[in-house]
N, C-alpha and C positions, 0 to 999 in steps of 0.2 A: 243366219239360220238356214239350214238346208230343208227344202220342202219337196215332197213327191206327191203328185196328183195324177189321176187318170186323165187321159186326153178325152176330148169331146166324143170322138167316135169309138172310144174304148180300144183303140189300136195299140196303145202303149201307155207309158207314163211320161209326165213332164217333170224333169228334175230342175229345180231352180235354187240358187243360193247366191250370196255375194262372192266376190272374187276370192277372198281369203278363206272362206269355208270350202270352196271347191278346191283351192290349192292345197289346203290341209288334208282333205279327203284323198286326193290323188297321190300326194306324197306318202300318206299312211298306207295306201294300197300297194304302192311300189315297194315300200319297206317290207311289208308282210309277205308279198308274193315272191320276193327274192329275184335274183337275176336269172337269165335264161338257162344257166347250167344247174340250177337248183330245182329239186322236186320234179325230176324228169317225168315221172309217171303222172304228173299233173300239168304237164306243159300245155296241153290243149286247153283245159280250163283256164290256166294262167293267161294265155293269149286272148282268150275270150273276155276275161275281165279287163285286160289292158285295152281291148278295143272299145269298151265302155269309157275307160279313162281317156282314150283318145278323143272321143266325142265331147267329154266334159272339158278337156283342155282347149278344144276349139271353141266351145261355148264361152270359155273365159276370155278368149280373144275377140268376143263380140260377133262371131261368125254365124250364130244361130238366132237366139232371141234375147231381147232385153225387156226386163220388167222393172216397174218403179213401185217400190214397197215403202209404206209409211215407216218412219224410224222412231216415232214416239215424240218427236219435237212438236210443240204447239206454240201459239203466239205468246202465251204467258211465260213459257220457259225462255224463249228467244228474247223477250223484253227484259226479263229478270237479269239475263247474262249479257244484255246489250249486243246480241249477235244477229247477223244476217246470214241465214243458213237454210239450205233446202230441207223440207220436211219429209223427203222421200229419198231412199237409197236405191242404187242400181243393183238389180239382181240379173244374173246371167242364167239362161235356161236352154235346155235341149230335150228332145224326145228320144225315148228308147222303146223298142217293141216289147210287149208284155212277156213273151217267152224268153227273150234275151235278158231282161232285167231280173226275172225270177231265177234264171240259171245263174246269173252273176251273184245273187244273194246266196243261193245254195252253195256254189263253189267257194265263196269266201269263208264259209264255215270250215272247210277242209284246210284252207291256208292259215286261218287263225289257229287251228289245232296244231298244224305242223310248226308254225312259228313259235308257239308256246312251248312245245315239247323239245324242238331241236335247238332253240335259242335260250331255253330256260327263262322265258319271259314271264314276268309276274302277271297275275290276273288283272291287275290295274294298269297294265301297260298302256301308254297313251295312244299308240297307233291302233291297237285292238279296240280300245274304247271308241275311237272315232269311227272305225269301220262298223262296229256293232250298232252304233246310232244310225248309220246309213242303212244297214241291213234291216233294222227294226222298222224303218219307215216304209220299206217295200211290202212286207206282209200286212202292215197296218192299212196300206192303200188297197191291197188285194182284198182284205176282209170287207171293205166297203162295197165291193163289186160282186161278191159271190154269197151264196146262202151259208148260214152258220154251219150246217152239217157238212157241206163240202169243204169248207175252210178247216174244220176240225180234222177231217180225214187227211188233208194235206199236212197239217201240223204233226199229226201222229206219225205219218210216214217220214217226215223230216227228222223227227226225234229218234226214230228206231233204226235208221240206216246210217252206218258209219264204217268207212268213209263214204262220202256222197258221190264224189266225182273221180275216183281212182281209175285211171286209164279210160276215161269217158271219151266216146267218139263225139266230139263237139260239132261235127257236121250235122248231127241230128238237131241241134238248135236251129240251124238254118232251115231244115225241113219243117220244123214246127213254126218258125217265123213265117214262112211262106204259106203254110196251111192256114195260119191264123189271119194273115192279111186278107186272104180271099173270102173270109166270112163276112156276113153282114153285121151291123152293130148288135142286132138282137141275137144272132148266133154267137157272137163273141161273149155276150153277157151270159148266155146259157152254157157255154163250153169252156170259159176261162179257167175254172177250177180243174177241169179235166186236163187241160194243157199243162197246168202246174204239176199235177200228179204224174203225167207222162215223163216229166223230167227226172222223176224219182224211181220209175218202174221200167225195167228193161223189157218192154213189150216186143211182140214179134217183129214189128216194123224196125225197131231199134236193133234187135239182134241180127236181122237180115242185113241192115245197112252196115253194121260193124263187121260182119263176116265178109262182106264185099270189100270194105276198106282194108281189112287185114290181108286179104288176097293181093290187093293192089300194093300194099306196103311191102309184102314179101317179094313180089315181082320186081318192084322198083328199088328195093332196099332203102325205102324212105320211112320216116316215122309216121305213124298213123295220123297224127295231127297235121302233117304236111301234105296229105293226099287231098286233092281238089275234086269236088263233085260239081256237075253241071247244074247249077241253080242260079236263076236270074231274079234279082229283086226289081220291082217296078221303079222306074225313074222318079216317080213322085208317089208319096204315101199320104193318104188322107188321114190325118191324125184326129 
């Protein structure tokens, strides 16, 4: 079972699951997002989603955190079946910054729509169901950290904008990540909903950044998602 919870300092979320649930999720995302030559106008968001998959893949290798979660076995069950077996399973976990994971959930909406339309996938398609479950866990976690009115504003905007990340300048996610890291825990609590909304609204900061990136893309003949901006993440993040 996959679980998503806010970290202690509200810096991001902690994603935890057993090996097979993580493997199932990663494979579903790869299937729905397609290869690098597909959905070109969504290549930036696709790479951003795959960067989250990269962290999940490394978590599966035990490179981040291990958790031990009760599996429902008790002494009576073990005695009845004459088994010697641990009563806890190993879960693998990693942390993702709040703006990053919210953008991932938003962008996955577009890829599910594209996958369904272009591949004539049924609504009960297995990969889409797996991703929807993952997506649902993210706003459910967000809802616990923001007030009801702000949360409803975010949901309304999410449901009225379509597509959500067409030709999105994903460097803006880095800008928001770094702004968010620099806040105190109390400031994060107060402004988390606003950060979520900023991923859906092309405000003046986003428009200025995208214009700058477009100029650089034209000058270098590169795709906008390949343009690098000078932003440095801290070596250590207090989660």
